[in-house]
C-alpha positions as CSV (number, residue, x, y, z in Angstrom):
1,M,-152.1,-41.2,47.1
2,R,-154.3,-38.2,47.9
3,I,-152.8,-34.8,48.8
4,C,-155.0,-32.1,50.4
5,F,-153.5,-28.6,50.2
6,L,-154.5,-25.7,52.4
7,A,-154.0,-22.1,51.2
8,G,-154.5,-18.7,52.9
9,T,-155.3,-17.0,49.8
10,L,-155.4,-17.4,46.0
11,G,-154.4,-13.9,45.1
12,R,-151.9,-13.3,42.3
13,G,-148.7,-13.9,44.2
14,G,-145.5,-16.0,44.1
15,A,-146.6,-18.6,46.6
16,E,-149.9,-19.0,44.8
17,R,-148.3,-19.4,41.6
18,Q,-146.0,-22.2,42.9
19,L,-149.1,-23.8,44.3
20,V,-150.7,-24.0,40.9
21,Y,-147.4,-25.5,39.5
22,M,-147.5,-28.2,42.3
23,L,-151.1,-29.0,41.5
24,Q,-150.2,-29.3,37.8
25,A,-147.2,-31.5,38.5
26,L,-149.2,-33.9,40.7
27,K,-152.0,-34.1,38.2
28,L,-149.4,-35.2,35.5
29,E,-148.2,-37.9,38.0
30,G,-151.8,-39.2,38.5
31,I,-151.9,-38.0,42.1
32,E,-155.3,-36.8,43.2
33,T,-155.4,-33.4,45.0
34,R,-158.0,-31.1,46.6
35,L,-157.5,-27.5,47.8
36,L,-158.9,-25.9,50.8
37,C,-158.7,-22.0,50.9
38,L,-159.5,-19.5,53.7
39,T,-160.5,-16.9,51.2
40,S,-162.7,-16.9,48.1
41,G,-163.3,-15.1,44.8
42,E,-159.6,-14.3,44.2
43,A,-157.5,-14.1,41.0
44,M,-155.9,-17.5,40.8
45,E,-159.0,-19.6,41.5
46,S,-159.6,-20.0,37.8
47,D,-156.0,-21.4,37.3
48,V,-156.8,-24.1,39.8
49,K,-160.2,-24.9,38.4
50,D,-158.7,-25.1,35.0
51,L,-156.6,-28.1,36.3
52,G,-159.8,-29.9,37.5
53,V,-159.0,-29.4,41.1
54,D,-161.8,-28.9,43.6
55,I,-161.6,-25.8,45.8
56,H,-163.3,-25.7,49.1
57,W,-163.8,-22.5,51.0
58,V,-163.1,-23.1,54.7
59,G,-162.7,-19.5,55.9
60,A,-166.4,-18.4,56.0
61,S,-165.9,-17.8,59.7
62,G,-163.4,-15.5,61.3
63,N,-163.3,-17.8,64.4
64,K,-160.0,-19.9,64.2
65,I,-161.6,-22.9,66.0
66,E,-164.4,-22.9,63.5
67,R,-162.1,-22.7,60.6
68,L,-160.0,-25.7,62.0
69,R,-163.2,-27.7,62.4
70,R,-164.1,-27.0,58.7
71,I,-160.5,-27.9,57.7
72,I,-160.6,-31.2,59.6
73,K,-164.0,-32.2,58.1
74,A,-162.8,-31.4,54.6
75,V,-159.6,-33.4,55.0
76,R,-161.5,-36.4,56.5
77,D,-164.1,-36.3,53.7
78,F,-161.4,-36.4,51.1
79,K,-159.6,-39.2,52.9
80,A,-156.3,-37.4,52.4
81,D,-153.0,-39.3,52.9
82,I,-151.2,-36.0,53.5
83,I,-152.3,-32.4,54.2
84,Q,-149.9,-29.7,52.9
85,S,-149.9,-26.1,53.7
86,A,-149.2,-23.6,50.9
87,H,-148.5,-20.6,53.1
88,F,-146.4,-20.2,56.3
89,Y,-149.3,-18.7,58.3
90,T,-151.6,-21.7,57.5
91,N,-149.0,-24.2,58.8
92,I,-150.6,-24.5,62.2
93,Y,-154.1,-25.2,60.8
94,A,-152.6,-28.0,58.6
95,A,-150.6,-29.4,61.5
96,L,-153.5,-29.5,64.0
97,A,-155.8,-31.0,61.4
98,G,-153.2,-33.7,60.7
99,K,-152.7,-34.5,64.4
100,V,-156.5,-34.9,64.9
101,L,-156.8,-37.1,61.9
102,R,-153.4,-38.9,62.3
103,V,-152.4,-37.7,58.8
104,P,-148.9,-36.3,58.1
105,S,-148.7,-32.6,57.8
106,I,-146.2,-30.6,55.7
107,G,-145.7,-26.9,56.3
108,A,-144.4,-24.2,54.1
109,I,-141.5,-21.7,54.4
110,R,-142.0,-19.2,51.5
111,S,-139.5,-16.5,52.5
112,D,-136.4,-16.2,54.5
113,L,-138.0,-17.7,57.7
114,F,-136.9,-14.9,60.1
115,S,-139.2,-12.3,58.5
116,E,-142.1,-15.0,58.6
117,I,-141.6,-15.8,62.2
118,A,-141.5,-12.1,63.1
119,A,-144.6,-11.3,61.1
120,D,-146.6,-14.1,62.8
121,R,-145.4,-12.9,66.3
122,I,-146.3,-15.3,69.1
123,F,-147.5,-18.0,66.6
124,G,-144.3,-17.9,64.5
125,R,-142.4,-20.6,66.2
126,W,-145.5,-22.9,66.2
127,Q,-145.8,-22.6,62.5
128,V,-142.3,-24.0,62.2
129,N,-142.5,-26.6,65.0
130,L,-146.0,-28.1,64.7
131,P,-146.0,-29.7,61.2
132,N,-144.4,-33.1,60.8
133,H,-142.4,-31.9,57.9
134,L,-141.5,-28.6,56.2
135,I,-140.8,-27.6,52.6
136,T,-138.8,-24.4,51.8
137,N,-137.7,-22.9,48.5
138,S,-134.3,-21.7,49.5
139,D,-131.1,-23.0,51.1
140,L,-131.0,-19.9,53.3
141,A,-134.3,-20.7,54.9
142,L,-133.5,-24.4,55.2
143,N,-130.2,-23.7,57.0
144,R,-131.9,-21.2,59.3
145,A,-134.5,-23.7,60.3
146,V,-131.8,-26.3,61.1
147,E,-129.9,-23.7,63.0
148,R,-133.1,-23.1,65.1
149,G,-133.1,-26.8,66.1
150,L,-135.2,-28.4,63.4
151,K,-133.8,-31.9,62.4
152,S,-132.4,-31.8,58.9
153,H,-134.5,-34.9,57.9
154,C,-137.7,-32.9,58.8
155,I,-137.2,-30.3,56.0
156,D,-136.7,-30.5,52.2
157,L,-135.7,-27.9,49.7
158,V,-138.1,-27.7,46.7
159,R,-136.9,-25.0,44.3
160,N,-139.4,-22.7,42.7
161,I,-140.3,-23.5,39.0
162,V,-141.4,-21.6,36.2
163,E,-142.9,-22.5,32.7
164,M,-140.6,-21.9,29.8
165,P,-142.1,-19.6,27.1
166,V,-141.8,-20.0,23.4
167,D,-138.3,-19.1,22.3
168,R,-138.0,-15.5,21.3
169,G,-134.6,-15.6,19.9
170,N,-131.6,-13.7,21.3
171,G,-133.3,-12.7,24.6
172,I,-133.3,-9.0,24.0
173,A,-136.6,-7.1,23.6
174,S,-135.6,-5.2,20.4
175,A,-132.7,-4.1,18.4
176,S,-133.2,-0.4,19.2
177,E,-130.9,1.6,21.4
178,N,-133.8,2.3,23.8
179,V,-133.7,0.3,27.1
180,S,-136.6,-0.5,29.3
181,V,-136.0,-1.3,32.9
182,L,-138.7,-3.3,34.7
183,F,-140.0,-3.7,38.3
184,V,-142.5,-6.5,38.9
185,G,-144.0,-7.0,42.4
186,R,-146.4,-6.0,45.1
187,F,-146.3,-2.4,46.2
188,G,-145.6,-3.3,49.8
189,P,-142.9,-2.4,52.3
190,E,-140.8,-5.5,51.7
191,K,-140.5,-4.9,48.0
192,R,-139.3,-1.3,48.4
193,P,-140.9,0.1,45.3
194,E,-139.7,3.6,46.4
195,M,-136.1,2.5,45.7
196,F,-137.0,1.8,42.1
197,V,-138.4,5.2,41.7
198,H,-135.3,6.8,43.2
199,L,-133.2,4.5,40.8
200,A,-135.2,5.9,37.9
201,E,-134.5,9.5,39.0
202,R,-130.8,8.8,39.5
203,L,-130.2,7.2,36.1
204,L,-132.4,9.7,34.2
205,R,-131.4,12.9,35.9
206,E,-127.9,12.5,37.4
207,Y,-126.5,10.0,34.9
208,K,-128.5,11.7,32.0
209,L,-128.9,8.4,30.1
210,S,-130.9,8.8,27.0
211,G,-133.4,6.4,25.4
212,L,-134.2,4.9,28.9
213,T,-137.7,4.2,30.3
214,F,-138.9,2.5,33.5
215,K,-142.0,0.5,34.1
216,M,-143.6,-0.8,37.3
217,V,-146.0,-3.7,37.2
218,G,-148.1,-4.5,40.2
219,D,-150.3,-3.0,42.8
220,G,-150.5,-2.8,46.6
221,P,-151.1,-0.4,49.6
222,L,-148.0,1.7,48.8
223,R,-149.0,2.6,45.3
224,P,-150.6,6.1,46.1
225,A,-147.4,7.1,48.0
226,I,-145.2,5.8,45.1
227,E,-147.1,7.7,42.4
228,K,-146.8,10.8,44.5
229,L,-143.0,10.2,44.9
230,R,-142.7,10.0,41.1
231,D,-144.6,13.3,40.7
232,D,-142.5,15.0,43.4
233,L,-139.3,13.9,41.7
234,G,-140.5,15.4,38.5
235,L,-140.6,12.1,36.5
236,S,-143.1,11.9,33.6
237,D,-145.5,9.1,32.8
238,K,-143.4,8.2,29.8
239,E,-140.2,8.1,31.9
240,L,-141.7,6.0,34.6
241,E,-145.0,4.1,33.9
242,F,-147.2,2.5,36.4
243,A,-148.8,-0.5,34.5
244,G,-150.8,-2.0,37.4
245,E,-151.4,-5.8,37.5
246,Q,-151.0,-7.5,34.3
247,G,-152.7,-10.8,33.2
248,D,-150.3,-11.3,30.2
249,M,-146.9,-11.2,31.9
250,A,-145.2,-12.8,29.0
251,S,-145.8,-9.6,26.9
252,V,-144.5,-7.5,29.8
253,Y,-141.2,-9.4,29.9
254,R,-140.9,-9.4,26.1
255,E,-141.0,-5.7,26.0
256,A,-138.4,-5.2,28.7
257,D,-134.6,-5.3,28.5
258,L,-133.6,-5.6,32.2
259,L,-135.3,-6.6,35.5
260,V,-134.4,-4.9,38.8
261,L,-135.5,-6.4,42.2
262,T,-135.2,-4.0,45.2
263,S,-136.7,-6.2,48.0
264,S,-135.5,-6.1,51.6
265,Y,-136.4,-9.8,52.0
266,E,-137.5,-12.6,49.8
267,G,-137.8,-16.4,49.5
268,T,-137.0,-17.3,45.9
269,P,-138.6,-14.6,43.8
270,N,-140.7,-16.0,41.0
271,V,-140.3,-12.7,39.0
272,I,-136.6,-13.4,38.7
273,L,-137.1,-16.9,37.3
274,E,-139.9,-15.5,35.0
275,A,-137.6,-12.7,33.7
276,M,-134.8,-15.2,33.0
277,T,-137.0,-17.4,31.0
278,H,-137.6,-14.5,28.7
279,G,-133.8,-13.8,28.4
280,L,-133.7,-10.8,30.8
281,P,-130.6,-10.1,32.8
282,V,-131.2,-9.2,36.5
283,V,-130.0,-6.7,39.0
284,A,-131.2,-7.7,42.4
285,T,-130.6,-7.2,46.2
286,R,-128.9,-10.0,48.0
287,V,-131.7,-11.4,50.0
288,G,-133.3,-14.8,50.6
289,G,-132.7,-17.3,47.8
290,V,-131.7,-14.6,45.2
291,P,-127.9,-15.6,45.3
292,E,-128.9,-19.2,44.6
293,I,-130.4,-18.2,41.2
294,V,-128.6,-15.0,40.2
295,S,-124.9,-15.5,39.7
296,E,-122.3,-13.5,37.9
297,D,-123.3,-15.4,34.8
298,T,-126.9,-14.3,34.9
299,G,-127.0,-10.9,36.5
300,L,-125.7,-8.7,39.2
301,V,-126.4,-8.9,43.0
302,V,-125.9,-6.1,45.5
303,D,-126.3,-5.6,49.3
304,P,-129.9,-4.5,50.0
305,S,-128.6,-1.4,51.9
306,D,-126.4,-0.3,49.0
307,F,-128.4,2.0,46.8
308,E,-125.2,3.3,45.1
309,G,-124.3,-0.2,44.1
310,L,-127.8,-0.8,42.8
311,A,-127.6,2.3,40.6
312,E,-124.1,1.6,39.4
313,S,-125.0,-2.0,38.5
314,T,-128.1,-1.0,36.6
315,K,-126.3,1.7,34.8
316,S,-123.6,-0.8,33.7
317,L,-126.1,-3.1,32.1
318,V,-128.2,-0.3,30.6
319,I,-125.1,1.0,28.6
320,D,-123.7,-2.5,27.7
321,R,-126.0,-4.2,25.4
322,V,-123.7,-7.1,24.6
323,R,-123.4,-8.0,28.3
324,R,-127.2,-7.8,28.7
325,E,-127.5,-10.3,25.9
326,V,-124.9,-12.7,27.3
327,L,-126.4,-12.6,30.8
328,G,-129.9,-13.1,29.4
329,K,-129.0,-16.1,27.5
330,N,-127.2,-17.7,30.4
331,G,-130.2,-17.0,32.6
332,K,-132.5,-18.8,30.3
333,V,-130.3,-21.9,30.2
334,H,-130.1,-22.0,34.0
335,V,-133.8,-21.8,34.5
336,A,-134.5,-24.5,32.0
337,S,-132.0,-26.8,33.7
338,H,-132.9,-26.2,37.4
339,H,-136.4,-24.9,37.6
340,S,-138.7,-27.0,35.3
341,L,-142.0,-28.7,35.8
342,A,-140.2,-32.1,35.2
343,Y,-138.1,-31.3,38.3
344,L,-141.2,-30.7,40.4
345,R,-142.9,-33.9,39.1
346,E,-140.0,-35.9,40.4
347,R,-139.3,-34.0,43.6
348,L,-142.8,-33.9,45.2
349,P,-143.8,-37.5,45.0
350,E,-140.5,-38.5,46.4
351,I,-141.1,-36.4,49.5
352,Y,-144.7,-37.6,49.9
353,A,-143.5,-41.2,49.6
354,R,-141.1,-40.8,52.5
355,Q,-143.9,-39.1,54.7
356,F,-146.3,-41.9,53.9
357,S,-143.7,-44.6,54.7
358,A,-142.9,-43.0,58.1
359,K,-146.5,-42.9,58.9
360,R,-146.9,-46.5,58.2
361,I,-143.9,-47.3,60.3
362,N,-145.1,-45.2,63.2
363,D,-148.6,-46.7,63.1
Protein backbone atom coordinates (compact mmCIF):
# COMPACT_ATOMS: atom_id res chain seq x y z
CA MET A 1 0.00 0.00 0.00
CA ARG A 2 1.27 3.47 -0.89
CA ILE A 3 -0.05 6.61 0.82
CA CYS A 4 0.56 10.05 -0.69
CA PHE A 5 0.11 12.92 1.79
CA LEU A 6 -0.63 16.52 0.85
CA ALA A 7 0.27 19.32 3.27
CA GLY A 8 -0.30 23.04 3.02
CA THR A 9 2.73 23.86 5.14
CA LEU A 10 5.52 22.26 7.15
CA GLY A 11 5.79 25.03 9.71
CA ARG A 12 6.21 24.22 13.37
CA GLY A 13 2.56 23.59 14.25
CA GLY A 14 0.31 20.95 15.75
CA ALA A 15 -1.06 19.55 12.48
CA GLU A 16 2.45 19.34 11.07
CA ARG A 17 3.73 17.51 14.15
CA GLN A 18 0.90 14.98 13.87
CA LEU A 19 1.74 14.52 10.17
CA VAL A 20 5.30 13.57 11.13
CA TYR A 21 3.94 11.06 13.67
CA MET A 22 1.72 9.54 10.97
CA LEU A 23 4.66 9.19 8.61
CA GLN A 24 6.72 7.63 11.39
CA ALA A 25 3.97 5.15 12.30
CA LEU A 26 3.48 4.09 8.68
CA LYS A 27 7.21 3.63 8.16
CA LEU A 28 7.29 1.27 11.14
CA GLU A 29 4.41 -0.65 9.55
CA GLY A 30 6.28 -0.96 6.26
CA ILE A 31 3.88 1.29 4.35
CA GLU A 32 5.51 3.48 1.71
CA THR A 33 4.70 7.20 1.84
CA ARG A 34 5.40 10.37 -0.10
CA LEU A 35 4.67 13.95 0.93
CA LEU A 36 3.51 16.76 -1.35
CA CYS A 37 3.63 20.28 0.07
CA LEU A 38 2.42 23.69 -1.12
CA THR A 39 5.31 25.50 0.61
CA SER A 40 9.03 24.89 0.89
CA GLY A 41 11.95 25.69 3.20
CA GLU A 42 10.01 25.39 6.45
CA ALA A 43 10.96 24.21 9.92
CA MET A 44 9.68 20.64 9.90
CA GLU A 45 11.02 19.56 6.53
CA SER A 46 14.07 18.14 8.30
CA ASP A 47 11.86 15.96 10.53
CA VAL A 48 10.20 14.47 7.45
CA LYS A 49 13.48 13.94 5.62
CA ASP A 50 14.97 12.25 8.69
CA LEU A 51 12.29 9.57 8.24
CA GLY A 52 13.46 8.97 4.68
CA VAL A 53 10.25 10.35 3.19
CA ASP A 54 10.45 12.22 -0.14
CA ILE A 55 9.04 15.77 -0.16
CA HIS A 56 7.78 17.21 -3.45
CA TRP A 57 7.04 20.93 -3.70
CA VAL A 58 3.82 21.41 -5.66
CA GLY A 59 3.10 25.03 -4.76
CA ALA A 60 5.53 26.86 -7.04
CA SER A 61 2.60 28.49 -8.83
CA GLY A 62 -0.01 30.56 -7.04
CA ASN A 63 -2.55 29.45 -9.63
CA LYS A 64 -4.84 26.84 -8.09
CA ILE A 65 -5.37 24.97 -11.35
CA GLU A 66 -1.63 24.68 -11.92
CA ARG A 67 -1.16 23.47 -8.34
CA LEU A 68 -3.83 20.82 -8.89
CA ARG A 69 -2.12 19.71 -12.10
CA ARG A 70 1.19 19.29 -10.25
CA ILE A 71 -0.52 17.35 -7.46
CA ILE A 72 -2.23 15.00 -9.91
CA LYS A 73 1.05 14.32 -11.71
CA ALA A 74 2.91 13.64 -8.43
CA VAL A 75 0.23 11.26 -7.17
CA ARG A 76 0.13 9.45 -10.51
CA ASP A 77 3.93 9.12 -10.64
CA PHE A 78 3.98 7.68 -7.13
CA LYS A 79 1.21 5.20 -8.03
CA ALA A 80 -0.53 6.01 -4.75
CA ASP A 81 -3.33 3.83 -3.43
CA ILE A 82 -4.69 6.68 -1.27
CA ILE A 83 -4.14 10.44 -1.16
CA GLN A 84 -4.52 12.02 2.27
CA SER A 85 -4.71 15.71 3.15
CA ALA A 86 -2.90 16.86 6.29
CA HIS A 87 -4.71 20.22 6.53
CA PHE A 88 -8.36 21.17 6.21
CA TYR A 89 -7.70 23.78 3.53
CA THR A 90 -5.94 21.25 1.26
CA ASN A 91 -8.86 18.78 1.32
CA ILE A 92 -10.23 20.04 -2.00
CA TYR A 93 -6.92 19.52 -3.78
CA ALA A 94 -6.64 15.95 -2.45
CA ALA A 95 -10.27 15.17 -3.30
CA LEU A 96 -10.10 16.49 -6.86
CA ALA A 97 -6.81 14.71 -7.54
CA GLY A 98 -8.35 11.51 -6.18
CA LYS A 99 -11.40 11.84 -8.42
CA VAL A 100 -9.27 12.42 -11.53
CA LEU A 101 -7.05 9.41 -10.76
CA ARG A 102 -9.81 7.22 -9.28
CA VAL A 103 -7.86 7.04 -6.02
CA PRO A 104 -9.61 7.25 -2.61
CA SER A 105 -9.10 10.61 -0.90
CA ILE A 106 -9.00 11.31 2.83
CA GLY A 107 -9.53 14.83 4.15
CA ALA A 108 -8.54 16.31 7.51
CA ILE A 109 -10.46 18.16 10.20
CA ARG A 110 -7.83 19.58 12.55
CA SER A 111 -9.90 21.94 14.69
CA ASP A 112 -13.55 22.22 15.75
CA LEU A 113 -14.93 22.15 12.15
CA PHE A 114 -17.11 25.27 12.48
CA SER A 115 -14.12 27.62 12.73
CA GLU A 116 -12.43 25.87 9.81
CA ILE A 117 -15.48 26.14 7.57
CA ALA A 118 -15.86 29.82 8.49
CA ALA A 119 -12.18 30.54 7.79
CA ASP A 120 -12.40 28.96 4.33
CA ARG A 121 -15.56 30.89 3.47
CA ILE A 122 -17.24 29.69 0.27
CA PHE A 123 -14.86 26.72 -0.02
CA GLY A 124 -15.46 25.53 3.54
CA ARG A 125 -18.31 23.13 2.85
CA TRP A 126 -16.50 21.65 -0.15
CA GLN A 127 -13.49 20.88 2.05
CA VAL A 128 -15.87 18.67 4.06
CA ASN A 129 -17.99 17.18 1.30
CA LEU A 130 -15.57 16.43 -1.55
CA PRO A 131 -13.16 13.88 0.03
CA ASN A 132 -14.26 10.23 0.08
CA HIS A 133 -13.43 10.04 3.77
CA LEU A 134 -12.47 12.33 6.65
CA ILE A 135 -10.22 11.96 9.67
CA THR A 136 -10.66 14.20 12.71
CA ASN A 137 -8.88 14.36 16.05
CA SER A 138 -11.82 15.13 18.33
CA ASP A 139 -15.28 13.75 19.10
CA LEU A 140 -16.60 17.31 18.94
CA ALA A 141 -15.63 17.78 15.29
CA LEU A 142 -16.79 14.26 14.40
CA ASN A 143 -20.23 14.84 15.91
CA ARG A 144 -20.53 18.22 14.21
CA ALA A 145 -19.70 16.69 10.84
CA VAL A 146 -22.38 14.03 11.31
CA GLU A 147 -24.89 16.68 12.41
CA ARG A 148 -24.17 18.52 9.13
CA GLY A 149 -25.22 15.41 7.21
CA LEU A 150 -21.98 13.49 6.77
CA LYS A 151 -22.54 9.74 7.06
CA SER A 152 -20.89 8.31 10.16
CA HIS A 153 -19.05 5.63 8.17
CA CYS A 154 -17.36 8.39 6.16
CA ILE A 155 -15.42 9.83 9.09
CA ASP A 156 -13.01 8.38 11.64
CA LEU A 157 -11.58 9.66 14.89
CA VAL A 158 -7.80 9.43 15.13
CA ARG A 159 -6.56 10.86 18.39
CA ASN A 160 -3.49 13.07 18.42
CA ILE A 161 -0.43 11.30 19.77
CA VAL A 162 2.77 12.39 21.43
CA GLU A 163 6.13 10.80 22.15
CA MET A 164 6.75 9.92 25.76
CA PRO A 165 9.94 11.51 27.16
CA VAL A 166 12.44 9.85 29.46
CA ASP A 167 10.88 9.57 32.92
CA ARG A 168 11.85 12.55 35.08
CA GLY A 169 10.51 11.31 38.37
CA ASN A 170 7.63 12.89 40.23
CA GLY A 171 6.47 15.18 37.42
CA ILE A 172 7.29 18.48 39.13
CA ALA A 173 10.02 20.73 37.79
CA SER A 174 11.82 21.25 41.09
CA ALA A 175 11.46 21.02 44.83
CA SER A 176 11.59 24.82 45.28
CA GLU A 177 8.65 26.96 46.32
CA ASN A 178 8.90 28.93 43.07
CA VAL A 179 6.24 28.15 40.47
CA SER A 180 6.61 28.66 36.72
CA VAL A 181 3.41 28.98 34.64
CA LEU A 182 3.75 28.24 30.94
CA PHE A 183 1.99 29.31 27.72
CA VAL A 184 2.93 27.49 24.50
CA GLY A 185 1.37 28.42 21.18
CA ARG A 186 1.18 30.68 18.19
CA PHE A 187 0.70 34.35 18.95
CA GLY A 188 -2.51 34.49 16.94
CA PRO A 189 -6.08 35.60 17.72
CA GLU A 190 -7.36 32.04 18.27
CA LYS A 191 -4.78 31.39 21.03
CA ARG A 192 -5.62 34.65 22.87
CA PRO A 193 -2.11 35.27 24.26
CA GLU A 194 -3.32 38.57 25.68
CA MET A 195 -5.43 36.62 28.17
CA PHE A 196 -2.31 34.91 29.50
CA VAL A 197 -0.66 38.32 30.02
CA HIS A 198 -3.72 39.56 31.93
CA LEU A 199 -3.64 36.33 33.94
CA ALA A 200 -0.03 37.01 34.92
CA GLU A 201 -0.91 40.55 35.95
CA ARG A 202 -3.86 39.33 38.04
CA LEU A 203 -1.89 36.67 39.93
CA LEU A 204 1.18 38.84 40.49
CA ARG A 205 -0.48 42.15 41.30
CA GLU A 206 -3.96 41.51 42.71
CA TYR A 207 -3.34 38.11 44.33
CA LYS A 208 0.24 39.11 45.22
CA LEU A 209 1.56 35.57 44.90
CA SER A 210 5.27 35.37 45.55
CA GLY A 211 7.83 33.12 43.86
CA LEU A 212 5.70 33.08 40.70
CA THR A 213 6.94 33.55 37.13
CA PHE A 214 5.32 33.26 33.70
CA LYS A 215 6.81 32.20 30.36
CA MET A 216 5.38 32.45 26.85
CA VAL A 217 6.87 30.16 24.19
CA GLY A 218 5.96 30.79 20.57
CA ASP A 219 5.76 33.55 17.99
CA GLY A 220 3.26 35.03 15.59
CA PRO A 221 1.64 38.21 14.28
CA LEU A 222 0.37 39.39 17.68
CA ARG A 223 3.72 39.26 19.44
CA PRO A 224 4.55 43.02 19.19
CA ALA A 225 1.12 43.88 20.62
CA ILE A 226 1.50 41.31 23.40
CA GLU A 227 4.94 42.64 24.34
CA LYS A 228 3.50 46.15 24.50
CA LEU A 229 0.64 44.90 26.68
CA ARG A 230 3.13 43.39 29.12
CA ASP A 231 5.00 46.70 29.31
CA ASP A 232 1.79 48.71 29.69
CA LEU A 233 0.76 46.50 32.63
CA GLY A 234 4.11 47.08 34.31
CA LEU A 235 5.31 43.48 34.21
CA SER A 236 9.05 42.91 34.10
CA ASP A 237 10.99 40.51 31.88
CA LYS A 238 11.66 38.33 34.91
CA GLU A 239 7.97 38.16 35.82
CA LEU A 240 6.80 37.42 32.27
CA GLU A 241 9.38 36.11 29.81
CA PHE A 242 8.93 35.92 26.03
CA ALA A 243 11.03 32.95 24.97
CA GLY A 244 10.13 32.83 21.26
CA GLU A 245 10.06 29.54 19.39
CA GLN A 246 12.09 26.76 20.99
CA GLY A 247 13.63 23.75 19.29
CA ASP A 248 14.06 21.82 22.55
CA MET A 249 10.56 21.80 23.99
CA ALA A 250 11.41 18.97 26.41
CA SER A 251 13.62 21.38 28.36
CA VAL A 252 10.85 23.99 28.36
CA TYR A 253 8.35 21.58 29.89
CA ARG A 254 10.87 20.26 32.41
CA GLU A 255 11.44 23.77 33.74
CA ALA A 256 7.71 24.49 34.15
CA ASP A 257 5.21 23.55 36.85
CA LEU A 258 1.87 24.29 35.17
CA LEU A 259 0.53 24.81 31.63
CA VAL A 260 -2.27 27.26 30.86
CA LEU A 261 -4.16 27.18 27.54
CA THR A 262 -6.28 30.25 26.77
CA SER A 263 -7.56 29.42 23.26
CA SER A 264 -10.95 30.46 21.89
CA TYR A 265 -11.07 27.35 19.67
CA GLU A 266 -8.95 24.23 19.14
CA GLY A 267 -8.92 20.72 17.78
CA THR A 268 -6.97 18.52 20.18
CA PRO A 269 -4.04 20.68 21.34
CA ASN A 270 -0.66 18.98 21.08
CA VAL A 271 0.74 21.28 23.74
CA ILE A 272 -1.58 19.78 26.36
CA LEU A 273 -0.53 16.25 25.50
CA GLU A 274 3.13 17.25 25.47
CA ALA A 275 2.82 18.98 28.84
CA MET A 276 1.09 15.95 30.33
CA THR A 277 3.89 13.65 29.19
CA HIS A 278 6.22 15.76 31.34
CA GLY A 279 3.93 15.55 34.35
CA LEU A 280 2.48 19.06 34.10
CA PRO A 281 -1.07 19.70 35.28
CA VAL A 282 -3.18 21.80 32.93
CA VAL A 283 -5.61 24.70 33.20
CA ALA A 284 -7.43 25.08 29.88
CA THR A 285 -10.46 26.60 28.22
CA ARG A 286 -13.29 24.22 27.34
CA VAL A 287 -12.87 24.27 23.55
CA GLY A 288 -12.59 21.63 20.82
CA GLY A 289 -11.26 18.31 22.06
CA VAL A 290 -9.83 19.72 25.30
CA PRO A 291 -12.51 18.13 27.55
CA GLU A 292 -11.69 14.77 25.96
CA ILE A 293 -8.15 14.85 27.36
CA VAL A 294 -8.34 17.16 30.39
CA SER A 295 -10.50 15.75 33.17
CA GLU A 296 -10.76 16.49 36.88
CA ASP A 297 -8.01 13.89 37.33
CA THR A 298 -5.50 15.68 35.11
CA GLY A 299 -6.32 19.38 35.29
CA LEU A 300 -8.98 22.08 35.35
CA VAL A 301 -11.23 23.21 32.49
CA VAL A 302 -13.07 26.53 32.39
CA ASP A 303 -15.47 28.23 30.00
CA PRO A 304 -13.54 30.22 27.35
CA SER A 305 -15.38 33.42 28.34
CA ASP A 306 -14.71 32.97 32.06
CA PHE A 307 -11.52 34.88 32.83
CA GLU A 308 -12.30 34.91 36.55
CA GLY A 309 -12.59 31.13 36.50
CA LEU A 310 -9.29 30.85 34.64
CA ALA A 311 -7.57 33.06 37.21
CA GLU A 312 -9.04 31.23 40.20
CA SER A 313 -8.25 27.80 38.75
CA THR A 314 -4.66 28.79 38.02
CA LYS A 315 -4.29 30.31 41.48
CA SER A 316 -5.59 27.14 43.13
CA LEU A 317 -2.90 25.02 41.47
CA VAL A 318 -0.15 27.56 42.03
CA ILE A 319 -0.66 27.45 45.78
CA ASP A 320 -1.28 23.69 46.04
CA ARG A 321 1.89 21.79 45.18
CA VAL A 322 0.50 18.41 46.22
CA ARG A 323 -2.49 18.75 43.91
CA ARG A 324 -0.24 19.77 41.03
CA GLU A 325 1.83 16.65 41.58
CA VAL A 326 -1.19 14.32 41.67
CA LEU A 327 -2.75 15.83 38.54
CA GLY A 328 0.60 15.71 36.76
CA LYS A 329 1.13 12.03 37.50
CA ASN A 330 -2.41 11.19 36.38
CA GLY A 331 -1.96 13.10 33.12
CA LYS A 332 1.22 11.25 32.31
CA VAL A 333 -0.50 7.87 32.75
CA HIS A 334 -3.46 9.00 30.61
CA VAL A 335 -1.31 10.06 27.67
CA ALA A 336 0.78 6.88 27.78
CA SER A 337 -2.41 4.80 27.66
CA HIS A 338 -4.39 6.68 24.98
CA HIS A 339 -2.07 8.79 22.81
CA SER A 340 0.91 6.62 21.90
CA LEU A 341 2.66 5.78 18.64
CA ALA A 342 1.52 2.17 19.05
CA TYR A 343 -2.11 3.38 18.89
CA LEU A 344 -1.41 5.22 15.63
CA ARG A 345 0.39 2.24 14.07
CA GLU A 346 -2.75 0.16 14.57
CA ARG A 347 -5.36 2.80 13.77
CA LEU A 348 -4.16 4.20 10.43
CA PRO A 349 -3.64 0.92 8.50
CA GLU A 350 -7.10 -0.22 9.60
CA ILE A 351 -8.66 2.93 8.09
CA TYR A 352 -6.65 2.61 4.90
CA ALA A 353 -7.59 -1.04 4.48
CA ARG A 354 -11.29 -0.12 4.60
CA GLN A 355 -10.83 2.62 1.99
CA PHE A 356 -8.84 0.32 -0.28
CA SER A 357 -11.43 -2.44 0.04
CA ALA A 358 -14.27 -0.04 -0.74
CA LYS A 359 -12.46 1.11 -3.88
CA ARG A 360 -12.03 -2.47 -5.09
CA ILE A 361 -15.73 -3.16 -4.55
CA ASN A 362 -16.74 0.02 -6.39
CA ASP A 363 -14.37 -0.75 -9.26
